[in-house]
N, C-alpha and C positions, 0 to 999 in steps of 0.2 A: 504494499499501500504505500502510496505517494503521499508524503507530507508537502503541506503547501507551501508553496514558497515565499521568502519572506516579503517580496515584493508583491504578492499578491493579497499577504495580509495587511500589507500598509496600505495598497489601494484599498480594501474595504474597510478600514479604519479613518480613512479620508472621506470615501462616499458616505459613512455612517455618522462622521461629525460634519461634513456638508448638511446632511439630511434634517440634523439637529436645530443647524443655524437656521435652516430656510423654516422649520416649523416654530423655531423661537421668536424669529424676526414677523410670521405670520401671526402668531399669538400676541407679542407686544402691540403689533399696528391695530388689531384689533380691541385690545385694551385702549388706547390712544383715541378710535375711533368711537368708541363707547364712552369716553371721556369728552370730545367735544359733542357729543348728543346731550350728555348731562348739563354738561357747561352752558347748550347754545339755549335751553330751553326758558329761561330768564331773559335771555337777549331776544329770542322771537315774539314772547309775550311784551314785552317795551314795546318792539316794532310794530305789535299791533294795534297796542293802546296809543300810537303815536297818528298810526290811521285814523282813529277815531279822535283822538284828542291831539293837536298840534302843541309842537314843542312850545314852552315858553320865550317868547325874544326875549334876547338881551339887551341891555342899555350901553347904545352905544357912543349917546351924546358926548362931545368934546373929545372924541378920539380922532386921530390924525389917518385918514385914506388916500393912501396914494394910488391912482388909477392911471396906468399906462393906455395908450391911444386915447385918452378920456376929453380929448376937440369936438370929436362929433360923433355924431352915431349914436350906437347903445353905451361908449364908455361915458359920453356927455350923461346919456338918461339916468345911468347907475349912478354917477354922480350928483345927479338931479335929487335920485331919491336918498341916497347915503346922508345929503344936505339936510333933508326935512327932516330924516332921525337925529340930526343934531352932532355929525361929522364935520370937521372940518377937513380940508379936501385939497388935496395936490395934485394939478394935472401935469400929465406928463406927455407930449407931443411933440414933432416934428413940424405939424403946424401951429407955430405961435400965434399968430393973428387969432383963429379959432380958440385957440387956449386960451387967450385975454380976455375974448368975449364970454367964453362960459365962465371964467371965474367970475366977472362981473355979474353974470345971473345967479351964481352961487351966494356971492356976497349977499346979493337982495334979499336973500334966506336968511340971514342973521349969523352965518358963519365964516370963518376965515378960509380962504382960498388963494392958492398960488399955482406959478404955473412955469415949466420949464422947458424950453426947447432940446430934447435928448433922442439922438437915436439910439433905441435902447436894445439894438442888437451890436452894440460895440460895449463889449467888459468895462472897458477903461471909461467911458461916459458915464456907465451904470454907477463903477465903483466913485466916481467925482459925485455923481447926483446925489447918493447917498450919503455922502461927506458932508455936503451942503445942505441935505434937507436937517441931518442930525443936527448940526450947529447952529440951521439957522431959526429952525423951525420946533424940533424933535423929533423923537422916535416915531416909526411908524406903526401903528395900531393895524391896519389893514392894508396888504397890499392886493390890490385888483390888478390880476395879467389880462389884458384886454386888447393890447396892439395886435394886429393881424393883416395880412393882404390874402386874398383871394385870388385865382386864375381858373377860370372855367376851360380848360383844355386838355387836348387826351395827352398821354405823356409823350407820344411824337413831335405832338406841337408845343413842346414846353422847351423853351430855350436855358442855356444852361445859366445866363443872367438872371430869369426869370425864377427858376428853381433856387438858386442859391440862394436869392434876396428872400425869397419865401420863407424858405428854411430858416433863414437867419433872423427873421423877424418873428414867422408863428412858433417857431421852437428855442433858439439859440436865448433870443431874448427872454422868453421866461424862465430858463435856467439862468443865465445872469441877475435876474432882479432876485429871484428867490434865493439863490446863493449870497447875493450881499444882504439883503435885509433880515434873512432868516437868522443869521448871525446876532442882531442886537436882540430879536424877537427873543432868544434862545439865553441872552444874556438876562433879561427882564422877566421869564418864566412867562410871556404873553405873547399872543399876535393873532392872524387870521391869515392864512395864503388862500386868494380865490385864483383860477385860473377861468379864462373864458374859452372853452373849447367849442366842438360844434358837434350836432348830430352826427356828421361825418367821421367823426373819431370812432364812432360804436359802428355804424352802417357805411362801408364803403361806397363811396360815389364815383363812378367812372367817368364822369362828366369834369370832375376836377380831381386827378389823379393824386398831383403832388400835395395839393390842400389838403384832401383827406388824408394824405400819409402823415403830415404834420400833424393833424388833429389826433389819429393815431399817438403820435407821441407825445401829445400834450396827456391825454387821458392815463399814458402807460407814466409819464415823469411823475404825475400827482399822485395816482397809485402808488409808486416808488417814495416818493417824499411822505405820503401819510405812512406808510411802514416804518420807512426810517424814525420819522418822531416817535411812534410807539415806540419801538425796540431801546430809545435813547429817553424813555418815559418822558416824553411830552405830551403823549397824546390827549391828556388832561388840560392843558397847558397854551399848545397852538393847534389851533383848528385849519382843517384843509377844506376846500370847496371845489370842485369840478363843476361847473355848466357845461352842459350840451343842448343847447336851441336845434331845432328845427331853423331852416333859413327864414332871415330876417330880411324886412324890406328896408333896409338902410340905405343900400347904395343903387342909383340908377343901373349900373352894369349886372346887377343879381337879377332885378325886375325886368330887365330886359330879355337878358338868359332864360328864366326859368319862363317860358312862356304860358305853358301849362303844367304846373307844378299839380299833384293828384290832392295835396294838401295845401289849404290856404297860409298865407305867407305870416308870418308873425310881423306885430309891429312892434318897434323900440320900445316904448311906454310898458306895455303889458310884459314884454320882456325883462325890463329893468324892476321891474314892480316883484317879480317872482324872484327875479335873482338877489335883490335887497331884502325880502322877506326869509329867504332861503338862507342868506348870510348871518341874519339875526338868530335865527334858530340852528346856526352851528350845522347845517344839514353837509354832509359829505360827497354829496352827487345831486345835482339839480338837472331832471332832464325836462325840456319844454318842448309839447307836453308832455305828461308824464306818461302815457298808454305809448308814445314810441317808444320809451326805454325798453318796456315791460315786452312788446311787439318784439323790439332784435333779439332780446333774450330768448324768447319762444321760438322764434324762427330760428336760430343758430343751433337749435336742439338736433333740427331735421338735415336729412340727406342734402349737399348742395343743390342736388337737382330741384329738389323742393322748394329750397330758397328761391332759386332763378327762377320757378313757375311767382314766388311773391312777388319778386321785382317785375316781371314780367303782365302780370295780372293787378296787382295792387297798387304797388307803387307807379307802375308802368310807365320803365324808366326810357322807353323808346318815344314818349311822348313828350318828356319835358322840354325839348327844344323845339318843339312842331310847332308849327303856326296852322297846320291841317286839323 
């Protein structure tokens, strides 16, 4: 009778050890999953209550809100809404004349308002802005990243210059301003970072490929910053809000391009009111309208072919730029 070779015994022991490790890992994962379910119950209950009873709004009177791209459009309306709540406002824009006009309107509401001409895609200019604002006015309590560009083009029709500029403004500027102003917020253990993204960051929009890409980046950036703050122990001190509105009738080119939108374009006034209320309630995500967010999440549960049917028959993407 032949005895097992030493190498065979070693192999059997190794396989046995591997099997034990796999079973142990599965058991640990199951325990962790049960732990998640246990701790999720009160969180889900609280979330359900918030649907029935909206969260209490915080008091921002006397706080300083800095809004990029705040001279016109949605940024201007957000500034006006926050001013109604007693916020002092800093408008940052490359259009200084319009920024000055907006500040004049804000001062009529009894708040302090300041404006600066800054290219927020430049890290050096953003750093200089932060220093000046802190020295001349004080620390920023609410940062609203709103500056943005949009180009309705397919990818092959997008020039290198347009792509670079759009990414610089729509993505890099959000990173630079957050990086610079977050430092003081951490020192003070208080603050609120708001990013104006788009529904195009949740639902890829083929008529504006690079723009949609930039908004996906903003959503990912805000999710990562939110998690960073939680890991560093700031989640109850520094709030984050990512806003994903449907298309807003803020500019002539948007209205002209979307000739036959399936859903009515939003107004700046309504959108700004919803955003201001969400900021005051410390909402992490604000989808406008809310059903669109839920619809996108449900759609993503289905195969790609089914999602394409939704695009064809419900969104009707083929008709968005059609006059027929």
